C-alpha positions as CSV (number, residue, x, y, z in Angstrom):
1,M,129.6,7.4,199.6
2,E,132.6,7.7,202.0
3,H,133.0,4.8,204.9
4,P,132.6,6.1,208.2
5,G,135.5,4.0,209.9
6,F,135.3,1.4,212.4
7,F,136.7,3.2,215.6
8,D,135.6,5.9,217.7
9,R,138.5,8.1,218.3
10,A,138.7,10.1,221.4
11,G,140.4,13.7,222.4
12,P,141.5,15.9,221.2
13,F,143.9,16.0,223.5
14,P,146.9,18.9,224.5
15,L,150.6,17.6,223.8
16,A,151.7,17.7,227.4
17,E,148.8,15.2,228.3
18,V,149.6,12.8,225.3
19,A,153.5,12.8,226.9
20,R,152.2,12.1,230.1
21,A,150.1,9.1,228.7
22,V,153.2,7.7,227.3
23,G,155.7,8.6,229.6
24,A,157.6,11.0,227.2
25,E,159.4,14.1,228.2
26,L,159.3,17.4,225.6
27,A,161.7,18.1,223.8
28,P,163.4,21.8,224.2
29,G,161.1,24.2,222.5
30,A,157.8,21.8,222.3
31,D,154.6,23.7,223.3
32,P,152.8,21.8,225.6
33,A,149.8,23.4,224.8
34,L,149.9,22.1,221.3
35,V,146.5,20.1,220.1
36,I,147.2,16.7,219.0
37,R,144.1,15.1,217.0
38,D,145.6,11.7,216.1
39,V,148.0,9.1,215.6
40,R,149.3,8.4,212.5
41,P,152.6,6.7,210.7
42,L,155.7,9.0,209.2
43,S,155.0,9.4,205.4
44,E,150.9,10.0,206.4
45,A,151.4,12.0,209.5
46,G,150.2,16.4,209.4
47,T,149.1,19.1,211.1
48,G,147.9,17.7,214.8
49,H,149.1,14.2,214.1
50,V,151.7,12.1,216.4
51,S,154.0,9.9,214.9
52,F,156.8,7.8,215.9
53,L,160.5,6.5,214.7
54,D,161.8,3.5,216.5
55,N,164.0,2.8,213.4
56,R,166.5,4.8,211.7
57,K,165.5,2.6,208.6
58,Y,163.2,5.5,208.1
59,A,164.7,8.3,209.3
60,P,164.3,9.9,205.5
61,Q,160.5,9.5,206.4
62,L,161.1,11.8,209.7
63,A,163.1,13.9,207.6
64,T,160.1,15.2,205.3
65,T,157.2,14.2,208.0
66,K,154.5,16.9,208.4
67,A,153.8,15.4,211.9
68,S,152.8,18.2,214.9
69,A,154.5,15.7,217.7
70,C,157.2,12.8,217.1
71,L,158.3,10.0,219.6
72,V,161.9,9.6,219.1
73,Q,165.3,8.6,221.4
74,P,166.7,11.4,222.9
75,A,169.9,10.2,220.9
76,V,168.3,11.2,217.9
77,S,166.1,14.2,218.7
78,N,168.7,15.9,216.3
79,L,166.9,14.6,213.5
80,V,163.3,16.3,214.3
81,P,162.6,18.5,211.4
82,E,161.8,21.9,212.3
83,G,157.8,22.6,213.2
84,T,158.1,19.0,214.7
85,A,158.2,18.9,218.3
86,G,159.7,16.2,220.0
87,L,158.8,13.4,222.4
88,L,162.2,11.7,223.5
89,T,161.5,8.5,225.2
90,R,163.8,5.2,225.3
91,A,161.0,3.3,223.8
92,P,159.1,5.0,220.8
93,Y,157.4,2.2,219.6
94,R,156.1,1.4,223.3
95,G,155.0,5.2,223.8
96,F,153.2,5.0,220.3
97,A,151.7,1.5,221.5
98,L,150.3,3.8,224.7
99,A,148.9,7.0,222.3
100,L,147.4,4.5,220.1
101,H,145.1,3.7,223.9
102,L,144.7,7.1,224.7
103,F,143.5,8.1,220.9
104,Y,141.9,4.8,220.4
105,P,140.3,3.1,224.4
106,K,138.0,0.8,223.1
107,A,140.4,-0.2,219.4
108,S,141.4,-3.6,221.7
109,W,137.7,-5.0,222.3
110,P,136.1,-3.6,218.9
111,R,132.3,-4.1,218.3
112,V,131.4,-6.5,216.2
113,A,127.2,-7.3,216.1
114,G,124.3,-5.4,218.2
115,D,122.3,-6.2,221.2
116,A,120.9,-9.5,221.4
117,R,117.9,-8.1,221.3
118,S,117.9,-6.6,218.1
119,G,117.9,-10.5,216.2
120,P,120.5,-11.8,214.4
121,V,120.0,-9.3,211.5
122,D,120.5,-5.9,213.4
123,P,117.9,-3.3,211.9
124,T,120.5,-0.8,210.7
125,A,121.7,-3.1,208.8
126,E,121.3,-2.4,204.8
127,I,120.3,-5.3,202.6
128,E,119.9,-4.9,199.4
129,D,117.1,-6.6,197.1
130,G,118.1,-10.2,196.1
131,A,121.0,-10.7,198.7
132,I,120.2,-14.1,201.1
133,I,120.8,-13.9,204.6
134,E,120.7,-17.6,205.6
135,P,119.4,-19.0,209.3
136,G,122.1,-18.5,212.1
137,A,124.0,-15.8,210.2
138,I,124.9,-12.6,212.1
139,V,124.6,-8.9,210.5
140,G,125.8,-6.1,212.6
141,P,125.1,-2.4,213.2
142,E,124.9,-0.2,209.9
143,A,127.2,-3.3,207.6
144,R,126.1,-2.9,204.3
145,I,124.8,-6.5,202.2
146,G,125.0,-6.1,198.2
147,R,122.3,-7.5,196.0
148,G,122.6,-11.1,194.9
149,S,125.1,-11.4,197.6
150,R,124.8,-14.9,200.1
151,I,125.9,-14.6,203.7
152,S,125.9,-18.6,204.6
153,A,124.6,-20.1,207.7
154,G,126.9,-19.6,210.7
155,A,128.8,-16.3,208.6
156,V,129.5,-13.3,211.0
157,V,129.6,-9.8,209.1
158,G,130.5,-7.5,211.8
159,Y,129.8,-3.7,212.5
160,R,129.6,-1.5,209.6
161,V,131.3,-4.2,207.7
162,A,130.4,-3.3,204.1
163,I,129.7,-6.6,201.3
164,G,129.7,-5.7,197.7
165,R,127.3,-7.7,195.0
166,D,127.1,-11.2,193.7
167,T,129.6,-12.4,196.8
168,Y,129.6,-15.6,198.4
169,I,130.4,-15.7,202.5
170,G,130.8,-19.2,203.2
171,P,129.3,-21.0,206.5
172,Q,131.5,-19.9,209.9
173,A,133.7,-17.6,208.2
174,T,134.2,-14.0,209.8
175,I,134.3,-10.4,208.3
176,V,134.9,-7.3,210.4
177,H,136.8,-4.0,210.2
178,A,136.2,-5.3,206.4
179,L,135.3,-3.9,203.2
180,V,134.8,-6.6,200.2
181,G,134.3,-6.4,196.7
182,D,132.0,-7.9,194.3
183,R,132.1,-11.0,192.9
184,V,134.3,-12.1,196.0
185,I,134.2,-15.6,197.3
186,I,134.6,-16.2,200.5
187,H,135.0,-19.8,202.0
188,S,134.0,-21.9,205.2
189,G,136.0,-20.6,208.5
190,V,137.7,-17.6,207.0
191,R,138.7,-15.1,209.2
192,I,138.7,-11.4,208.1
193,G,139.6,-8.2,210.1
194,Q,141.0,-10.2,213.5
195,D,144.0,-8.1,215.0
196,G,147.0,-7.8,213.6
197,F,150.2,-9.5,215.5
198,G,151.3,-6.3,217.6
199,F,153.1,-5.7,220.2
200,A,155.7,-3.3,221.9
201,M,158.3,-5.9,223.6
202,G,159.6,-5.2,226.5
203,R,161.2,-6.1,230.2
204,E,157.8,-5.0,231.5
205,G,156.0,-7.4,229.2
206,H,154.5,-7.0,225.5
207,L,152.0,-4.4,225.5
208,K,149.6,-4.6,222.8
209,V,149.2,-2.1,220.0
210,P,145.9,-1.1,219.2
211,Q,145.2,-1.9,215.3
212,I,142.7,0.4,213.8
213,G,143.4,0.1,209.9
214,R,140.6,-2.3,208.0
215,V,141.3,-4.7,205.1
216,I,140.2,-3.8,201.6
217,V,138.8,-6.9,199.5
218,Q,138.9,-5.5,196.2
219,D,136.6,-7.5,193.6
220,D,136.7,-11.2,192.2
221,V,138.9,-11.8,195.2
222,E,138.5,-16.0,196.1
223,I,139.9,-16.6,199.7
224,G,139.8,-20.2,200.7
225,A,138.8,-22.2,203.9
226,N,140.5,-21.2,207.2
227,S,142.5,-18.7,206.0
228,C,142.7,-15.8,208.0
229,V,143.8,-12.1,206.6
230,D,144.6,-9.4,209.7
231,R,143.4,-6.0,209.7
232,G,146.1,-3.2,209.2
233,A,148.1,-1.4,212.2
234,L,147.1,2.0,211.0
235,K,146.8,2.0,207.3
236,D,144.5,-0.8,205.3
237,T,145.5,-4.6,205.0
238,I,144.6,-5.0,200.7
239,I,143.7,-8.0,198.7
240,G,144.0,-6.6,194.8
241,E,141.1,-7.6,192.1
242,G,141.0,-11.5,191.0
243,T,143.8,-12.5,193.6
244,K,143.3,-16.1,194.3
245,I,144.0,-17.3,198.1
246,D,144.1,-21.3,198.8
247,N,142.8,-22.8,202.2
248,L,145.0,-21.9,205.2
249,V,146.9,-18.7,204.1
250,Q,148.5,-16.4,207.4
251,I,148.1,-12.8,205.6
252,G,149.7,-10.1,208.7
253,H,148.7,-6.9,208.9
254,N,149.1,-3.7,206.5
255,V,149.8,-6.6,203.8
256,I,149.4,-5.5,200.1
257,I,148.7,-8.0,197.3
258,G,148.6,-6.8,193.7
259,R,146.2,-8.0,191.3
260,H,145.4,-11.3,189.6
261,C,148.4,-13.0,192.4
262,V,148.1,-16.6,193.5
263,I,148.8,-18.1,196.5
264,V,148.6,-21.7,197.6
265,A,148.0,-23.8,201.0
266,Q,149.7,-23.0,204.2
267,C,151.8,-19.8,202.4
268,G,152.6,-16.6,205.5
269,L,153.1,-13.2,204.5
270,S,154.3,-11.5,207.2
271,G,153.5,-7.8,208.0
272,S,154.0,-4.8,205.8
273,S,155.2,-7.1,203.0
274,E,154.2,-6.1,199.3
275,L,153.3,-8.4,196.0
276,G,153.1,-6.7,192.8
277,D,150.5,-8.3,190.1
278,F,150.5,-11.8,189.2
279,V,152.5,-12.8,191.8
280,V,152.7,-16.7,192.7
281,M,153.7,-18.4,196.2
282,G,153.8,-21.8,196.2
283,G,152.5,-23.9,199.0
284,Q,153.7,-23.3,202.5
285,A,155.9,-20.1,201.1
286,G,156.6,-16.9,203.3
287,L,157.7,-13.9,203.5
288,V,159.7,-11.9,206.4
289,G,157.8,-8.4,207.1
290,H,158.1,-5.2,205.0
291,I,160.1,-6.6,201.9
292,K,158.8,-6.2,198.5
293,V,158.2,-8.9,195.6
294,G,158.4,-7.7,192.5
295,A,154.9,-8.1,189.7
296,G,155.0,-11.6,188.2
297,A,157.9,-13.0,190.3
298,Q,157.6,-16.6,191.3
299,I,158.3,-18.2,194.5
300,A,158.5,-21.6,194.5
301,G,156.8,-24.1,197.3
302,G,158.4,-24.2,201.3
303,S,161.0,-21.1,200.3
304,H,160.9,-18.0,202.2
305,A,162.0,-15.0,201.0
306,K,163.8,-12.3,203.6
307,D,165.2,-9.8,200.8
308,D,163.2,-7.8,198.2
309,V,161.9,-9.8,195.0
310,P,162.8,-8.1,191.7
311,A,160.3,-8.3,189.2
312,G,160.0,-11.9,187.4
313,A,162.2,-13.2,188.9
314,R,161.9,-17.1,189.8
315,M,163.0,-17.8,193.7
316,G,163.4,-21.1,195.7
317,G,165.0,-22.4,198.8
318,T,165.5,-20.8,202.2
319,P,166.6,-18.2,202.3
320,A,165.2,-17.7,198.5
321,R,167.6,-17.3,195.8
322,P,167.4,-17.5,192.4
323,F,165.8,-20.5,191.2
324,R,169.0,-21.8,189.2
325,E,171.1,-20.9,191.9
326,W,168.8,-22.5,194.3
327,A,168.7,-25.7,191.9
328,R,172.5,-26.1,191.0
329,E,173.5,-26.2,195.2
330,I,170.6,-28.8,195.6
331,A,172.1,-30.9,192.6
332,A,175.6,-30.5,193.7
333,I,174.6,-31.4,197.8
334,R,173.3,-34.9,195.7
335,R,176.2,-35.2,193.9
336,L,178.4,-34.9,197.5
337,A,175.9,-37.2,199.2
338,S,175.9,-39.7,196.6
339,R,180.0,-40.2,197.0
340,Q,182.0,-42.7,199.0
341,P,184.7,-41.8,201.8
342,P,187.9,-43.2,200.6
343,G,188.9,-46.9,201.6
344,S,184.8,-47.7,202.6
345,G,184.3,-50.2,199.6
346,S,181.0,-52.1,199.8
347,E,181.0,-55.3,202.1
348,E,180.0,-58.2,201.8
């Protein structure tokens, strides 16, 4: 059964109303009555969708987008393809945030549980036979809990969250805006599905960008205590099957983690970074946003990758570089540090 989603969408709105709401001007030839129904990224937008371009790195996506309208700076309005209406603004990302506020006005204050009078387990929740809900756990409206799963004391399973079978949700864990598979272990204090860290920054202040994506946790995943997994902004944050995540790990919005990865304590994965299958990240390693780590790559503890990492590579240092190169640099520094400067003989 297809999931109904977590957020109610307003609209549709005519293009002229969208332009007013986001502080943009219609490009010449744009139809003010054009109907806009939703907000999507360039690569996924189609008829009735509005998107944005704020970084020329994504100009190829603009060239092929099927969006009905796109927010762009006036200087690059010539890049808007035929069939897409231009919305001209000096701050396309801020305009995009305002469009999300227009279409998803409640996304910044999402629903988690039902009315207090309905009790800790909402009557609309679907609990399969054999599932165990411990005292003090909260299960929200339309949530689904599979057979053999245990929701521990003090845990929160939010509105429309789906938990598979034989899954364990530890004490004080909170699961919102997420779909969780079978045989998953989520330890104490884990936070899944909260807002991603998204703001349109500017002189007027930092405008919150509503996060309307989800978190998908596939089968046989384990997530250590007090780790955090942010929901996607527009797309989903995905943790692939069999992946093992240690304590105190931060996973940002739109991150995609492949199958059977190992991520050790205190790692940080910035938004929209991607890991292939069987990637290993040592403790306190980090990734900047929007980079890809190829399948089977290894990143040493305390290392930080700022560029794409090839499949099978072994990387270390900050910024991360091939392991042998990093090891030679450390050895050279040690040799230099051990040398005594000329004339600096030992003193009695």
